N, C-alpha and C positions, 0 to 999 in steps of 0.2 A: 395023768391028771392029779392035781394037788387037791386031795379030798378035804383036808382041813381048811385050806384057804377058800375052797368052793363053798363049804358049809357056812363059814363066816360071811362070805359075800352074799349068799342066798338069804341068810338071816337079816342082814341090813336091807337087802332089796325088798324082802317081804314087808319089813317094818315100814319103809317109806311108801310102799304101795298102799298099805292100810291107811297111813297118814294122808296120802293123796285123796283117797275116797272120803275119809272123814272130814277133810277140809271143806267139803261142800256145805257142811253145817256150821263152819267157823264164821262168826260174825255175819250170818246169813240175814239178808234183808227180807222184809215181808213180801216185797215185789222184786223177785230176783231174775225174772225173765227179760233182762235187758242187757245191753252191751256194757254199761257201766259196771254192773255187778259181776258178770261173767268175765269180761275182758280187762277190767281195771280193779277188780276186788272191791268194788263199791267206793273207790277213791278214799279209803279209810285207814290206810296203814301209817303207823307212827314211825318215829326215828329208827328204832332198832329193827322193826320188821322190814322197813325200806332198805336199811343198810345190808341186812342179810340177803334180801331179794336182789338188790343191785349187785352185791358181791357175787351171788350165785349166778347172776345173769351175765356179768362181764368176765369173771374168772372161771372159765369153763373147763370141761374135760380136755378140750383141744388145747387150752392153755397149759394144763397139767402135763399133757403128753408132748405137745409140739414145741414148747419153749425149750425145755431141757434137751429135746431131740435135736433142735437146731444147734444148740451149744455142742452137743455130742458130735454132730456131723461137721460143723464149720467153725466152732469156737466163738470168739467175741461178737461176731456179727449177730448171733442170736439174742444178745442182750438188749437189742433195740426196744424190746417189749418193756423193759424196766423204765427207761427215761420217758417213753411215751405215756405210760400210765401215771407218771409224775406230772408231766406237762398238762394232762387233760383236766385235772381237777380245778386249778385256777381258771381255766378256760370256761368250764361249764358253770362255775360260780357266777359268771357274768351274764349268762343267758338262760339257764334252766329255770331259775325262779320266775323270770318273765314269761317263759313258755307255760309254766304251771299256772300262773295267774290268769293269763288270757284264755287258756284252755278250760279252766274251771268256771270262768265267767260266762263262756259261751257254750259249754258242754262239748268241747272238742275231744275226740278220742284218739286221733292220730295227728301226725305232723301235716299230713295232706289236708285234713280238716282246717287247720290253721292257715295253710297257704291259700286255700280256696277262699276263706273268709277275709284274709288280709288283702289279697290282690284281686279278688273277684274273678278268678280264672279257673274254670273246670279243667282246661287243658293242662295248665301248670300243675294243678293238684293231681291229675292223673299221672303225669310224668313222674312226680315225686313218689306216688303210690307204687307204680310199676317198678321203679328203681329199687324201692324198699323190698318188694317181693322178690325180685331177681337176686338181690344181694343176700337175702335171708336164707334162701333155699340151700345153697352149698354150705352155709354156716350150720344149719340143722344137720346136714349130712355128716359134717365133721364130728358132731357130738356122737353120732352112731359109730363113726370110725373109732372114737375113743373107747366106747364100750367094746367094740370088736377086738381092739388091741388087748384089752384085759382078758377077754374070753380066750383069745389065742394063747396067751401066756399061761393061763390056768389049764389049758389042754381041753377046753370044752368045745364040742362041735364034731367029734368023731374022727379028727385027724385029716391029713391031706388027701387021703384016698376015699373019704366018705363022699356020698353024692351031695349035690348042692343043697338039698332040702335039709338033710341031717346036719350038714356043716353050718348052715345059717339059722337053724331052728332056735338056738338060744337068743340070737339077735332079734328074730321075729317075735319071740315071747316078750323080750324086753320092750320092743316097739309096741306090741299090743297092749301091754300094761300101761305104758306111757300115754298112748292114745286114749285109753279108757278113762283114766282118772283126770286127764286134761279135759276131755269132753264133759265129764261129770261136774268137775269142781272149778274149772276155769283157772284164773290167776291165783286163787287162794291155795291151790295145790302146791305149785312151786314155791309160793311164799312160805308155807309151813315146812316143806321139805328142806328149804334152804338152810334152816337152823341146823339140821342134821348134817347136811352136805358140808357146810363151812366149818362146823365143829370137827368133823372127821379130817378135813383137809389140814386145818391148823394143827391137829394132833399128829398127823402123819409127818408133816414137814418138820415140826418141832423135834420129833423123835429122829427123823432121818438126818437132820443137820448135825445132830450130836452123835448118834449111834454109828452111822456109816463111816464118818471120818476116823472114829476110834478104831473101827474094824479094819480100815484100809491103811492105817499108819499115819494119819493126820493130814492136814491140808497141804503141808509142804510136799509130801509124797504125791498127793492128788494133782496139784498143779504141775509138778515136775513131770509126771507121767503124761498129763494132757499136752504139755508143751512139746514133748518128744513126739507124741503121736501126730500132732498137727504139723510138725516139721517134715514128716514123711511125705513124699510126693504121691499125689493121687493119680487116677487114670489119665488125666490130662498132662501129667508131668509137673504140675505146680503143687506147692504145699497144700495139704488138705484144709488147713485153717490157721488160726492164730489165737493166742491168748489175749491179745489186744488188737484193736482195729487199726490196720495200717493206713498210711496216707492215701493209697489208691481206693480205699473203701469208705473214706470219711463222708463224702457227699452222699453215697448210697445210704449209709447208716443214719446220717442226720435227717435227710429228706424222708426216709421211711419212718423214723420216729415221729417227726413233726406231722407228716401226712396221716399217720395212724392215729395220732392224738386228735387231729381235727375230725377224723371220720368216726371215731368210736361212738359218740353220742348222736350221730346221724342215723344209726341203725334203729329200725322200728322197735326192737326188743328193749333197747336202752330207754327209749322214750316211754314205752308202755310201763316199765317199772317205775319211772319217774312220776308219771301222771297218776299212779295208784296211791301216792302219798296224800295225807289228809290236809296238809297246810304248806304254805310257801317256806316257812322256816324249817320244815323237815328236810327239804331239798338243800337249803343252805347248810344245815348241820351235817348232812351226809357228805357234802363236798369237803368238809374238814376232817372227817374220820375215815372215809374210803381209802386214803393213802396207806392205811394199815395193810391193805391187801397188796400194795406195791412192795412193801417190806417182805411180805410172804413170797411174792413173785421173785424177788432177788435171791432169796434162799433156794427157791424151787429151781431156778436156773442153774445153780451150782451142782445140782444132781447130774447134769450132763457131763461135767468133768469127772464126777465120781464114777459114772458108768464106764468111762474110759479106763480109769485106774483099776476098776474091778474086772476088766476084761469081759464085759457083758457081750454075749453073742446075740446080735440083733437079727441074724438070718437075712441080712441085706435090707432090712426095713428099720431105719432109725426111729420110727414111731414106737417101736417096741422097747426102746432103750430103758425107759423108766419102769414100766411094768416088769420087765425082765430083771432089772437091777433089784427091785423089791423082792421078786421071787428068789433071787440068788442069795441075798444078804440077810433078809429078815426071817425070823421064825415063821413057820407056816401060818399060825393064827394071826400074826400081825400083817403078814402079806395079804390075808383076806380082808383085814381092816383097810389096808392101803388100796386094794382093788375096789373095795366098796366105795371109798372116797372118790376114786376116779369115775366109777360107774354112776354113782349118784350125781357126781359133778357133771355128767352128761345129761342126765334126766331133767335137772332143773332148768338149765338154759334152753334145752330143746323144747320144753313145754312153753316157756315164755316166748320163744321165737315163733312157735307155731300159733300161739295166741295173737301175737303182734301182727303176723301175716294175715290172720283171719280178720282182725280188726280193720286192717288196711283194705282188704278186698271188700268187706261188708259195707264200710262207710263210703269208700271212695271209688268203687267200681259198681257194686250192686245197687247201693242207694242213690248215688249220684247219676248213674247212667241207665241202670236196668229197671229199677223200681223206686223212683223218687218218693213215692208215698208210703214206703215201707214202715210198718209199725215197729216199736221196740221189740215186741215178741218175734216178729219176722227177722229182724236183725240178729237177735239172739240165736235163733235156729240156724240161720245161714252161717254165722260165725263158727258155731260148733261143728257144722259139717265141713266147712273149709279148713278148719284146724286139722281134721282127720286127713283130708286130701293132701294138705301140705306135707304132713308126716309120711304119707304113702309115697309122695314124690321124692322126698329125701331118702327114704329107704331104698327105693328103686335105684336112685343115684349111687348109693353105696354098694348095692349088690351087683350092679352091672358095669361099674367103671373102676378103673385102677385108683387106689387110694391117693397116689400122687396127683392124679387129675382132680380129685376132690379138693385137695389142699390148694392147688393152683387156681381153681375156680373160686375158692374163698378169697384168695388174694385179688382176683379180678373183681369180686363183689366189693372189696374195700375201695378199689378205684372208682367203681360206679357210685357207691353211696356218698362219697365225698362230693360229688357233683350236685348234690341237693343242698349243700351248705349255704350258698348265696341266697337261695329262696327262703330257707328256714331261719338261719341266724341273721342274715341281712334284714329279713322282714320283721324280726323282733325288735329292731332298733330304728329302722327307717322305712318310709314308703317311697323313697326317691327312685328306686329301681323300677323300671317298667316291666310289666308282666310278660310282654312279648320278648323283651330283651333277656329276661331271666330264662325263658323257655329256649331261646336261641343259644344262650350261654351253656345251659344244661346239655343241649344236643351237641354242641361243639366239644364239650368236655367228654361226654360219653363216647362220641365217635373217635376222637383222638386217643382216648385211653384204651378203648377196645382194640383199635388197629395197632397201637404201639405194643400192647400186651400180646396180640396175635403174632407179632414178629419176633417175640422172645422165645428162643429154643432152650432146651435143657437136655441132659443125657437121656431122659426118658420120654421127652415130648418134643415134637417139631414146632408146635405152636402153644401159646399160653404157658410157657415154661417158667415164668417168673413175673415179678412186678417191677423190675428196674430196667432202665434203658438210657441211652444217651439223651441229655437235656439239650434241646435245640438252642443254638446260639452260645452255649457254654461248653458243650462237649463232654462234661463230666457225666458219669453214670449216676442217675438219681431215680427216685420213686416216681413211677409213671403217674400215679394218682395225683401227686402234688403238681406236676407239670400240667396235667389236664385241668386241674383246679385253677391254676394261674390263667390258662387260656380261657376257661369258663368266665372268670371275673373280667378279663379284658374285653371279651365279646359283649358281656352284659353291660359294662360301663359305656363302651362306645355306642352300642345300639340304643341304650337309654337316652343318651344325649341326642342322638338322631331322631328317635321317636318323639321325644318331648318337643324338639324343635318343629316336628311335623304335626304336633298336637294330636297324636294318636290317642284313642280312648284308653283310659287307664284302669277301668273297672271300678267297682264300688268296694270301699273298705268298710266292713261291718264292725270293726273294732274302734276303740277310742283310747287316747293316751292313758287314762286312768285304769284301763283293763290290765295293763302290763305290770302294775304294782299292787293290784288288789289281793286281798287275802280272805280266808273264810271268816265270815262275820261282817265283811263289808257288804254294802247294799248290792244285791244282785249276784252275789257269789255263793255257790253252794257246793259242798263236797259230797253230798249224799243223794243227789237226784240224777236220774238218767238224762241223757241229752235231750230226749223228747219232751221233758218237763222242766229242765233247767231253764232259767231265764235267758233268752237269746233273741236277737233281732228276727223280725219276720222274714220268712223265706228260708230259714235254716232248718 
């Protein structure tokens, strides 16, 4: 056990825990027992708070651990995360401000709220909500995997021969603390802690990108060593990886990057952080400054090559590459800082994800189907309880399943969440799509994507072993999620034409064109009232 590193880690963990509980008093409204205050921070965050919150939400411990681990294991293929986080910001600049405006005008808390209001369909709204819940659960689990990787490297948990309770006790403690301050403070907790998390990550990467290459003989030596390592044959007889993406991998690389960019802001936690901002312009500003995180991500990915040069022993688990590299090359005290950055980098997104899942269940399952007359206080109470249950489910997932399974189910979640894009983004710009056609397109995309992923095998899994397969009609290997999305859109368009010709009922649209460009201060728009009191059409 590295006592110095553990001491530093515990110091930062205790500090952010205190911040998490104190956040309940930060900008607290007089009437705080409602979903707007607990689940969206009162819709009051400005540019910098939103920037740190979104950065803490999107660039997680999974990112910190898994991206360089992918580079370590396979080389250039792992760099797909860099172009996709560049592609995503021009994309969201076109539709997130519109979503913010209509959501604040009508008091929408989730994307499913918007879909129901736009298309007048509880069934389509429920489909979007359940997809969000399914996709979020393994994502939360992966944040706990990130914490567990750090604890393993620090030697915490009693060793391989300890009983399961002693071995997993540190993770159970971290989970309990996360659950407690999320329950108490809601979205304000991760918003406040994100300042510490992102500051630590920027510090660690800035030091690592300078200090480690100097210690290893420079970038020439690092790339040379990585190139030789990737050229060696793996268990299947083929080279382990490559420094650059070869011709046979270009379709897979490009479709994965594009599909991931389209999917990122379909996740409930991304939308929750977005709707917590206090004005439309806050969103527009953030799309221009969030690419700074992509620069950080590029530097972070290079750590995978450095782990190869350093001869890092990952004990058969590439997810340990970066924590173990830090343990090997940094002084113990700075290893503790780096481990704290990863650990806190898991707590922030895990909190936001559990809150987003709780918002979805409360508004689009509990209120829409179980108790339509629920008061704001009842919504608040149910959301807090559901946030605990979601984290318990994620913890059980981590403790009972292999870590590779958790990663592959997160990839499956990306395939699923992409299928909500036609209803959400399409609905922000047009009412032409028929609600039944959107539901059928969603079902077709979900079914194809799930079955195609089920048929992918890996060295450790017979099914759900990856997210790429042959593209029908083309034959190239590509991202299953993007193929399923194309099928989704085709089914939606064809059925919309047919249903409109048959004059099928289209449902009531409770929004108006002006709602999509409204800002705080415009008539009927408020950023500080809960949904139950914000101005909205009758029946909502």
